[in-house]
C-alpha positions as CSV (number, residue, x, y, z in Angstrom):
1,M,26.2,49.2,-94.1
2,P,25.5,46.4,-96.6
3,I,21.9,45.8,-97.5
4,V,20.6,42.4,-96.5
5,A,20.2,39.8,-99.3
6,Q,16.9,39.9,-101.1
7,S,14.0,37.5,-100.4
8,T,14.5,34.0,-101.8
9,E,11.1,34.3,-103.4
10,T,12.5,36.6,-106.0
11,T,15.9,35.2,-106.5
12,D,17.3,34.4,-109.9
13,W,20.6,32.9,-111.0
14,V,22.3,36.3,-110.6
15,S,21.0,36.7,-107.0
16,R,22.1,33.1,-106.1
17,F,25.6,33.7,-107.3
18,A,25.7,37.1,-105.5
19,D,24.7,35.3,-102.3
20,E,27.6,32.8,-102.7
21,V,30.1,35.5,-103.7
22,I,29.3,37.7,-100.8
23,E,29.6,34.8,-98.4
24,E,32.9,33.6,-99.9
25,S,34.3,37.1,-99.9
26,E,33.5,37.6,-96.2
27,R,35.2,34.3,-95.5
28,R,38.3,35.0,-97.5
29,A,38.7,38.8,-97.2
30,P,36.3,40.2,-94.6
31,G,35.8,43.9,-94.9
32,K,37.5,44.2,-98.3
33,P,35.9,45.0,-101.6
34,V,34.5,42.0,-103.4
35,V,36.6,41.1,-106.4
36,V,35.2,39.5,-109.6
37,A,37.1,39.1,-112.8
38,S,37.1,38.7,-116.5
39,G,39.9,38.1,-119.0
40,L,39.9,39.2,-122.6
41,S,42.6,38.8,-125.3
42,P,42.6,41.6,-127.9
43,S,44.2,39.2,-130.5
44,G,41.4,40.2,-132.9
45,P,37.8,41.2,-132.9
46,I,36.4,40.5,-129.5
47,H,33.1,38.7,-130.3
48,L,29.8,38.1,-128.7
49,G,31.0,34.8,-127.2
50,N,33.7,36.7,-125.4
51,L,31.1,39.1,-124.1
52,R,29.6,36.4,-121.9
53,E,33.0,36.3,-120.1
54,V,32.3,39.9,-119.1
55,M,28.5,40.0,-118.7
56,T,28.3,37.1,-116.3
57,P,30.5,38.7,-113.6
58,H,29.2,42.1,-114.4
59,L,25.6,41.1,-113.6
60,V,26.7,39.4,-110.4
61,A,28.9,42.5,-109.4
62,D,26.0,44.8,-110.1
63,E,23.7,42.8,-107.9
64,I,26.2,43.0,-105.1
65,R,26.5,46.8,-105.6
66,R,22.7,47.1,-105.4
67,R,23.0,45.5,-102.0
68,G,25.4,48.2,-100.8
69,Y,28.7,46.4,-101.0
70,E,31.9,47.7,-102.6
71,V,32.8,45.6,-105.7
72,R,35.7,45.6,-108.2
73,H,35.1,44.0,-111.5
74,L,38.5,43.5,-113.0
75,I,39.0,43.0,-116.8
76,S,42.5,41.7,-117.5
77,W,43.4,42.7,-121.0
78,D,45.7,39.9,-122.1
79,D,47.6,42.2,-124.4
80,Y,51.0,40.7,-123.4
81,D,49.9,37.5,-125.1
82,R,51.8,36.4,-128.2
83,Y,50.5,37.2,-131.6
84,R,49.6,33.7,-132.8
85,K,48.4,34.1,-136.4
86,V,47.1,36.6,-139.0
87,P,43.3,36.6,-138.6
88,A,41.4,36.2,-141.8
89,G,39.2,39.0,-143.0
90,V,40.4,41.9,-140.9
91,A,40.5,45.1,-143.0
92,G,43.9,46.5,-143.5
93,V,45.7,43.3,-142.6
94,D,47.6,41.0,-145.1
95,E,50.1,38.2,-144.9
96,S,52.9,40.7,-144.2
97,W,51.7,40.7,-140.6
98,A,53.0,37.1,-140.3
99,E,56.4,38.6,-139.6
100,H,55.1,39.7,-136.2
101,I,54.0,36.2,-135.0
102,G,55.5,35.5,-131.6
103,K,55.6,39.1,-130.5
104,P,53.4,40.6,-127.7
105,L,50.1,41.9,-129.1
106,T,51.2,45.4,-127.9
107,S,54.3,45.2,-130.1
108,V,52.3,44.4,-133.3
109,P,51.3,47.3,-135.6
110,A,47.6,48.1,-135.7
111,P,45.7,47.3,-138.8
112,K,46.2,49.9,-141.6
113,G,44.2,53.0,-141.2
114,S,43.8,52.5,-137.4
115,A,44.1,55.5,-135.1
116,Y,45.6,53.3,-132.3
117,P,49.3,52.7,-131.6
118,N,49.3,48.9,-131.8
119,W,47.2,45.8,-132.5
120,A,46.0,45.3,-128.9
121,E,44.8,48.9,-128.4
122,H,43.0,48.8,-131.7
123,F,40.8,45.8,-130.7
124,K,40.5,46.9,-127.1
125,A,39.0,50.3,-128.1
126,A,36.0,48.8,-129.8
127,M,35.2,46.6,-126.8
128,I,35.7,49.4,-124.3
129,A,33.2,51.6,-126.3
130,S,30.6,48.8,-126.4
131,L,31.0,48.1,-122.7
132,A,30.4,51.8,-122.0
133,E,27.2,51.7,-124.0
134,L,26.1,48.5,-122.1
135,G,26.7,50.2,-118.8
136,V,29.4,47.8,-117.7
137,E,31.6,49.4,-115.0
138,F,35.1,47.8,-114.7
139,D,38.7,48.3,-113.8
140,G,40.9,47.5,-116.8
141,I,44.3,45.9,-116.2
142,S,46.9,45.8,-119.0
143,Q,49.0,42.7,-118.7
144,T,51.7,44.4,-120.8
145,A,51.8,47.2,-118.1
146,Q,51.8,44.7,-115.3
147,Y,54.6,42.5,-116.6
148,T,56.9,45.3,-118.1
149,S,56.6,47.4,-114.9
150,G,57.8,44.5,-112.7
151,A,54.5,44.3,-110.8
152,Y,54.7,40.5,-110.9
153,R,58.4,40.1,-110.3
154,D,58.0,38.4,-106.9
155,Q,55.4,36.1,-108.3
156,I,57.6,35.1,-111.3
157,L,60.6,34.4,-109.0
158,H,58.3,32.4,-106.7
159,A,57.1,30.3,-109.7
160,M,60.6,29.7,-110.8
161,R,61.6,28.5,-107.3
162,H,58.6,26.2,-107.3
163,R,58.9,25.0,-110.9
164,G,59.3,21.4,-109.8
165,D,55.9,21.6,-108.0
166,I,54.3,23.2,-111.0
167,D,55.7,20.7,-113.4
168,A,54.5,17.8,-111.2
169,I,50.9,19.2,-111.3
170,L,51.1,19.7,-115.1
171,A,52.6,16.2,-115.5
172,Q,49.4,14.6,-114.2
173,Y,47.6,15.7,-117.4
174,R,50.3,15.6,-120.1
175,T,49.8,11.9,-120.8
176,K,46.0,12.2,-121.0
177,P,44.6,12.1,-124.6
178,K,43.2,15.3,-125.7
179,P,39.7,15.5,-127.2
180,A,39.7,15.4,-131.0
181,K,39.4,18.8,-132.6
182,K,36.3,19.7,-134.6
183,Q,37.0,19.0,-138.3
184,Q,34.2,20.9,-139.8
185,Q,33.7,24.5,-139.2
186,K,30.1,25.8,-139.1
187,P,29.2,28.9,-141.2
188,V,29.2,32.1,-139.3
189,D,25.4,32.4,-139.3
190,E,25.2,29.1,-137.4
191,A,28.3,29.3,-135.4
192,E,28.7,29.0,-131.6
193,L,31.1,31.7,-130.4
194,E,33.2,30.6,-127.5
195,A,35.7,32.6,-125.5
196,E,39.3,31.5,-126.0
197,E,41.0,30.0,-123.0
198,G,43.9,32.4,-123.0
199,S,47.4,32.8,-124.4
200,G,48.2,29.2,-124.2
201,A,44.9,27.9,-125.6
202,A,46.1,27.3,-129.1
203,S,49.4,25.6,-128.3
204,E,48.7,24.6,-124.7
205,D,52.3,25.7,-124.0
206,D,53.0,24.7,-120.4
207,G,56.5,26.2,-120.4
208,S,60.1,25.6,-121.5
209,S,61.1,22.0,-121.0
210,G,64.5,21.2,-122.3
211,A,67.8,19.7,-121.2
212,A,67.9,22.1,-118.3
213,G,64.5,21.0,-117.0
214,Y,61.1,22.7,-116.8
215,F,60.5,26.4,-116.6
216,P,57.1,28.2,-116.3
217,Y,58.4,31.4,-117.8
218,K,58.8,32.6,-121.4
219,P,61.1,35.5,-122.2
220,Y,60.5,37.7,-125.2
221,C,63.7,37.7,-127.2
222,G,66.0,40.8,-126.8
223,E,66.9,40.8,-130.5
224,C,63.7,39.9,-132.5
225,G,61.1,40.5,-129.7
226,K,59.5,37.1,-130.2
227,D,58.8,34.3,-127.8
228,F,60.4,31.4,-129.7
229,T,62.7,31.1,-126.7
230,T,63.9,28.3,-124.4
231,V,65.4,28.8,-121.0
232,T,68.6,26.9,-120.9
233,A,69.9,27.7,-117.4
234,Y,68.6,29.3,-114.3
235,D,70.1,29.9,-110.8
236,D,67.6,30.4,-107.9
237,D,70.1,32.3,-105.7
238,S,71.3,34.8,-108.2
239,T,68.2,34.6,-110.5
240,E,70.6,34.5,-113.5
241,M,68.7,33.1,-116.5
242,T,70.1,32.1,-119.9
243,Y,67.8,31.7,-122.8
244,T,68.2,31.2,-126.6
245,C,65.8,32.1,-129.4
246,T,65.2,29.7,-132.2
247,A,63.8,32.4,-134.5
248,C,66.9,34.5,-134.7
249,G,69.6,32.6,-132.9
250,F,70.0,35.2,-130.2
251,S,71.1,34.2,-126.7
252,E,71.7,36.1,-123.5
253,T,72.1,35.8,-119.8
254,V,70.1,38.2,-117.6
255,R,69.1,38.5,-113.9
256,L,65.4,37.6,-113.8
257,S,65.1,39.9,-110.7
258,E,65.8,42.8,-113.0
259,F,64.3,41.5,-116.2
260,N,60.8,42.6,-117.3
261,R,60.5,41.2,-120.9
262,G,58.6,38.0,-120.6
263,K,55.7,36.3,-118.9
264,L,54.5,33.2,-117.1
265,V,53.0,30.6,-119.4
266,W,49.2,30.7,-119.4
267,K,48.4,27.8,-117.1
268,V,50.6,29.4,-114.5
269,D,49.8,33.0,-115.3
270,W,46.0,32.7,-114.7
271,P,46.2,31.2,-111.2
272,M,49.0,33.6,-110.2
273,R,46.6,36.4,-111.0
274,W,43.8,34.9,-109.0
275,A,46.1,35.0,-105.9
276,Y,47.6,38.4,-106.7
277,E,44.2,40.1,-107.2
278,G,42.3,38.1,-104.6
279,V,39.6,37.1,-107.1
280,I,36.5,35.6,-105.6
281,F,34.4,35.1,-108.7
282,E,35.4,34.4,-112.3
283,P,33.4,32.4,-114.9
284,S,35.0,30.2,-117.6
285,G,33.9,28.7,-120.8
286,V,32.7,25.1,-121.1
287,D,36.1,24.1,-122.7
288,H,37.5,24.4,-119.2
289,S,35.6,21.4,-118.0
290,S,37.9,19.0,-119.9
291,P,40.8,17.2,-118.0
292,G,43.9,19.3,-118.0
293,S,42.2,22.5,-118.9
294,S,43.6,25.8,-117.6
295,Y,40.8,26.2,-115.0
296,Q,41.2,22.7,-113.6
297,V,45.0,22.8,-113.5
298,G,44.9,26.4,-112.2
299,G,42.8,25.2,-109.2
300,Q,45.9,23.2,-108.1
301,I,48.6,25.7,-109.1
302,V,46.9,28.6,-107.3
303,G,47.8,27.1,-104.0
304,I,51.5,27.5,-104.8
305,F,50.9,31.2,-104.8
306,G,49.0,31.1,-101.5
307,G,45.6,31.7,-103.1
308,K,42.3,29.9,-103.8
309,Q,40.5,29.2,-107.0
310,P,37.6,31.6,-107.6
311,I,34.0,30.3,-107.6
312,G,32.2,30.7,-110.8
313,P,30.2,28.8,-113.4
314,M,31.2,27.3,-116.7
315,Y,29.3,29.2,-119.3
316,A,27.8,27.8,-122.5
317,F,28.4,29.0,-126.1
318,V,26.6,32.0,-127.7
319,G,25.0,31.1,-131.0
320,I,24.5,33.5,-133.9
321,S,21.8,33.5,-136.5
322,G,21.5,35.5,-139.7
323,M,25.2,36.5,-140.1
324,A,25.8,35.0,-143.6
325,K,25.2,38.3,-145.3
326,M,27.4,40.3,-143.0
327,S,30.6,41.9,-144.2
328,S,33.7,40.0,-143.1
329,S,35.7,43.3,-142.6
330,R,35.6,42.7,-138.9
331,G,37.1,39.3,-139.1
332,G,34.0,37.3,-139.9
333,V,32.6,37.1,-136.4
334,P,30.0,39.4,-134.9
335,T,31.1,41.7,-132.1
336,P,29.2,43.6,-129.4
337,A,29.5,46.7,-131.6
338,D,27.8,44.8,-134.5
339,A,24.9,43.8,-132.2
340,L,24.6,47.3,-130.7
341,Q,24.3,48.7,-134.2
342,I,20.9,47.0,-134.6
343,M,19.6,46.6,-131.0
344,E,19.4,48.8,-128.0
345,P,21.8,48.0,-125.1
346,Q,18.9,46.9,-122.9
347,I,18.0,44.1,-125.3
348,L,21.6,42.8,-125.5
349,R,21.9,42.9,-121.7
350,W,18.6,41.1,-121.4
351,L,19.8,38.2,-123.6
352,Y,22.7,37.6,-121.2
353,A,20.7,38.2,-118.1
354,R,17.7,36.0,-118.7
355,R,19.6,32.7,-119.4
356,R,21.6,30.9,-116.8
357,P,25.3,30.8,-117.7
358,N,25.2,27.1,-118.5
359,Q,22.4,27.7,-121.0
360,S,23.4,28.5,-124.6
361,F,21.3,31.0,-126.6
362,K,21.4,32.7,-130.0
363,I,21.7,36.3,-130.9
364,A,19.6,37.1,-134.0
365,F,20.8,39.3,-136.8
366,D,18.0,38.1,-139.1
367,Q,14.2,38.4,-139.0
368,E,14.2,36.8,-135.5
369,I,15.2,40.2,-134.1
370,Q,11.7,41.5,-134.7
371,R,10.2,38.6,-132.7
372,L,12.8,39.3,-130.0
373,Y,11.7,42.9,-129.7
374,D,8.0,41.8,-129.7
375,E,8.9,39.6,-126.7
376,W,10.7,42.4,-125.0
377,D,7.9,44.9,-125.4
378,K,5.4,42.3,-124.2
379,L,7.6,41.8,-121.1
380,A,7.8,45.5,-120.5
381,G,4.1,45.7,-120.5
382,K,3.8,42.9,-118.0
383,V,6.4,44.5,-115.7
384,A,4.5,47.8,-115.9
385,D,1.1,46.2,-115.0
386,G,2.5,43.9,-112.4
387,S,1.7,40.6,-114.1
388,A,5.3,39.5,-114.9
389,L,6.8,36.6,-113.0
390,P,9.5,37.4,-110.4
391,G,12.4,35.9,-112.4
392,D,11.3,37.8,-115.5
393,V,11.1,41.0,-113.5
394,A,14.6,40.4,-112.2
395,A,16.0,39.9,-115.7
396,Y,14.2,43.0,-117.0
397,T,15.4,45.1,-114.2
398,R,19.0,44.0,-114.8
399,A,18.6,44.8,-118.5
400,V,17.3,48.3,-118.2
401,G,19.9,49.6,-115.8
402,T,22.6,49.1,-113.2
403,A,23.2,50.1,-109.6
404,A,24.3,53.5,-111.0
405,G,20.9,54.1,-112.6
406,E,18.8,53.4,-115.8
407,L,20.4,53.2,-119.2
408,P,19.3,55.9,-121.7
409,K,16.1,54.6,-123.4
410,T,13.8,55.4,-126.3
411,P,11.1,57.9,-125.2
412,R,8.4,56.4,-127.5
413,P,9.3,52.7,-128.0
414,L,7.3,51.9,-131.1
415,P,7.3,48.3,-132.3
416,Y,10.6,47.4,-133.9
417,R,9.1,45.6,-136.8
418,T,7.0,48.7,-137.6
419,L,10.1,51.0,-137.4
420,A,12.0,48.5,-139.7
421,S,9.2,48.6,-142.2
422,V,9.1,52.3,-142.2
423,A,12.8,52.6,-142.6
424,D,12.7,50.1,-145.4
425,I,10.0,51.9,-147.3
426,T,11.2,55.4,-146.9
427,A,14.9,54.5,-147.7
428,G,16.4,57.2,-145.6
429,H,13.9,60.0,-146.1
430,Q,13.4,61.1,-142.5
431,D,10.5,63.5,-143.2
432,Q,8.6,60.7,-144.8
433,A,9.4,58.4,-141.8
434,L,8.1,61.1,-139.4
435,R,4.9,61.5,-141.4
436,I,4.2,57.7,-141.4
437,L,5.1,57.3,-137.7
438,S,2.9,60.2,-136.8
439,D,0.0,58.5,-138.5
440,L,0.3,55.4,-136.4
441,D,-1.5,57.2,-133.6
442,P,-3.1,60.4,-134.9
443,A,-4.4,61.3,-131.5
444,N,-0.8,61.3,-130.1
445,P,1.5,62.0,-133.1
446,L,5.3,62.1,-132.9
447,A,6.6,65.6,-132.7
448,S,10.1,64.5,-133.8
449,L,11.9,61.3,-134.9
450,D,14.0,61.8,-131.8
451,E,11.1,60.5,-129.7
452,A,11.6,57.2,-131.5
453,R,15.3,57.1,-131.2
454,P,17.6,55.3,-130.7
455,R,15.2,52.4,-131.5
456,Y,14.4,53.8,-134.9
457,D,18.1,54.2,-135.8
458,K,18.8,50.6,-134.8
459,A,15.9,49.3,-136.9
460,E,17.1,51.4,-139.9
461,A,20.6,50.0,-139.4
462,W,19.2,46.5,-139.4
463,I,17.4,47.1,-142.7
464,N,20.5,48.6,-144.3
465,T,23.0,46.0,-143.2
466,H,21.2,42.7,-142.8
467,V,18.3,42.7,-145.2
468,P,19.4,41.6,-148.8
469,A,18.6,44.0,-151.6
470,D,16.2,41.6,-153.2
471,Q,14.1,41.6,-150.0
472,R,13.9,45.3,-149.7
473,T,10.5,46.9,-150.3
474,I,10.1,49.0,-153.5
475,V,6.7,50.6,-154.0
476,R,5.4,50.6,-157.5
477,D,5.5,54.0,-159.4
478,E,2.5,53.1,-161.6
479,P,-0.5,50.8,-161.2
480,D,-0.2,47.3,-162.5
481,V,-2.9,47.9,-165.2
482,E,-2.9,44.3,-166.6
483,L,-3.4,42.8,-163.1
484,L,-6.2,45.3,-162.3
485,K,-8.0,44.4,-165.6
486,S,-7.7,40.7,-164.9
487,L,-9.4,40.8,-161.5
488,D,-12.7,38.9,-161.0
489,E,-15.7,40.6,-159.4
490,P,-15.0,39.4,-155.8
491,S,-11.4,40.7,-156.0
492,Q,-12.6,44.0,-157.4
493,Q,-15.2,44.2,-154.6
494,S,-12.5,43.6,-151.9
495,I,-10.4,46.5,-153.4
496,R,-13.5,48.8,-153.3
497,L,-14.3,47.9,-149.7
498,L,-10.7,48.7,-148.7
499,L,-10.7,52.0,-150.6
500,D,-14.1,53.0,-149.1
501,G,-12.7,52.6,-145.6
502,L,-9.3,54.1,-146.0
503,E,-10.0,57.6,-144.8
504,E,-12.1,56.5,-141.8
505,H,-9.5,53.9,-140.7
506,W,-6.3,55.9,-141.4
507,S,-4.2,54.8,-138.3
508,L,-2.2,51.7,-137.5
509,D,-5.0,50.1,-135.5
510,G,-7.7,51.3,-137.9
511,L,-6.0,49.9,-141.0
512,T,-5.3,46.6,-139.2
513,H,-9.0,46.3,-138.4
514,L,-9.8,47.2,-142.0
515,V,-7.5,44.8,-143.9
516,Y,-8.5,41.9,-141.7
517,G,-12.2,42.9,-141.9
518,V,-12.6,43.1,-145.7
519,P,-12.7,39.3,-146.3
520,K,-15.0,38.9,-143.3
521,V,-17.5,41.4,-144.7
522,Q,-17.3,39.9,-148.1
523,A,-18.2,36.5,-146.6
524,G,-21.2,38.0,-144.8
525,F,-19.7,38.4,-141.3
526,S,-19.2,41.4,-139.2
527,A,-15.7,43.0,-139.5
528,D,-15.5,42.7,-135.7
529,A,-16.1,38.9,-135.7
530,T,-13.4,37.0,-133.8
531,P,-11.6,34.0,-135.2
532,K,-13.7,31.6,-133.1
533,E,-16.8,32.9,-134.8
534,L,-15.5,32.4,-138.3
535,P,-15.1,29.4,-140.5
536,P,-11.5,28.3,-141.5
537,E,-12.0,29.5,-145.1
538,I,-11.8,33.1,-143.9
539,K,-8.1,32.7,-143.1
540,T,-7.6,31.5,-146.6
541,A,-9.5,34.4,-148.0
542,Q,-7.5,36.9,-145.9
543,R,-4.2,35.4,-147.2
544,S,-5.4,35.7,-150.8
545,F,-6.5,39.3,-150.2
546,F,-3.2,40.2,-148.6
547,A,-1.2,38.7,-151.5
548,L,-3.3,40.7,-154.0
549,L,-2.6,43.9,-152.2
550,Y,1.1,43.2,-152.0
551,H,1.2,42.5,-155.8
552,L,-0.6,45.7,-156.5
553,L,1.6,47.8,-154.2
554,V,5.1,46.3,-154.3
555,G,4.9,43.6,-157.0
556,R,5.6,40.7,-154.6
557,D,3.6,38.0,-152.7
558,T,4.7,39.4,-149.3
559,G,6.1,42.5,-147.7
560,P,6.0,44.6,-144.6
561,R,2.8,44.4,-142.5
562,L,0.0,45.8,-144.6
563,P,-1.2,48.5,-142.2
564,T,2.3,49.9,-142.0
565,L,2.8,49.6,-145.7
566,L,-0.4,51.4,-146.4
567,L,0.5,54.2,-144.0
568,A,3.9,54.5,-145.7
569,V,2.6,54.6,-149.2
570,G,0.0,57.3,-148.3
571,Q,-3.7,57.5,-149.1
572,D,-3.4,59.2,-152.5
573,R,-0.8,56.8,-153.8
574,V,-2.6,53.8,-152.4
575,R,-5.8,54.9,-154.3
576,K,-3.8,55.4,-157.5
577,L,-2.0,52.0,-157.3
578,L,-5.3,50.2,-156.5
579,G,-7.0,51.7,-159.5
580,A,-9.4,54.0,-157.8
């Protein structure tokens, strides 16, 4: 039996939508599985904006499963869409791919070197792998398989019989002015990634409209395989259809009741699928709020197929920060796989779970990722001690697992910024990394780096792929003798105080206390004095002391957190570089 809805005292946006979806499903299809849906076009790299199209219904579906209901999360792979253009920056692809424009994505060769049979399968594979890592359970539906098998034949014939009704709906919007396109494209590191509307998004192709009238169906040419076709005649009784191709001049007459090489145009295809699958919930991008958008028009067309429009929010864009240095080999836009290379699945899930769909947010590939992890670890602590707010607990719970169980996690989740600093300093030497990380807490040292994985591997990947070479940390081989000779007496004293306390304070907490305490002691205060007990000049003295240590150790004004840096360098080498 289904579990009752949870208390309204702990509801969040996911729970509220789950309540609505369950109620609507019981009204439309009582006793049947609840159906939620997403649609993805594998026309190129499927980016983090597209991921919101999946994560929004996934989170709602998972909440419904937690309550004991049977749910199907459908992902329609729009792999029967036309190949519209050659995407820039995709490895192994050049302008020769332009000859395939107009063919179904499953009829276009995969990029050179790919192990997959065609373009669509190549880009689907990366997304499927990422969804598995994120714990997203779904039923995938290939639109190529659906159309070419004849699964939609009755729906296609029905649409052709009611083409006048469909045309009348579309005509309401054809005369409306379209909003101006953005003229200036933002750089990738500031871009807002939005999901594309669908196969018709680029051209807004409503169907063939020529001398023979309007038709909501596009055949793929029997000669060249492209969709530069126009239906020139159709008979409802016999289903005989004649079309011509402007690309190659081919023309033929076929029986549509036996013909499986074509598809409904996007603005008809989408609502047809809502009715065919019985979709209760499907979100859509904010671009669908404009007059004449596929979602708005689909809400009217779906009735022709005997269905109802799904409920579902318009979701906002996903912003990206820190991508300017990223390789463009994936097409210039960050994908879920790119994000999962540098962050654990729980963190990526959390980013989508904690914001309402209509709220935009950014995914950080720059230094902000360290602050993001700090925020996550702080939340984990609050959840553990019971001090977190109900909404935060809900988002955290959805991030760490699904109805099927918790996602794999790092056994010892050490601070991400610490792991990144260690990975930076050790430059791939895992024995050195283990030595440093074991010194963080000498009373409870790591037995193996595996205890810090996969978080350590994510931090190391971030250092190697998103931190420029000129910002990497390189520890000096020899002391800076000239700088050491030029130090005044207070500076020399600060170095002596640090060296005298190294052995006693050799742990992360101990060294943190030591480096902050040296300027306090020099000024005549206790090393334990709190900021409220100290004059403002102490902060200035601390900054000067830190800058001096960075110069002596790495030759720069700044670097990784000093306690971590000192642990990484090791006591003997620290003493040598500080002129002991």
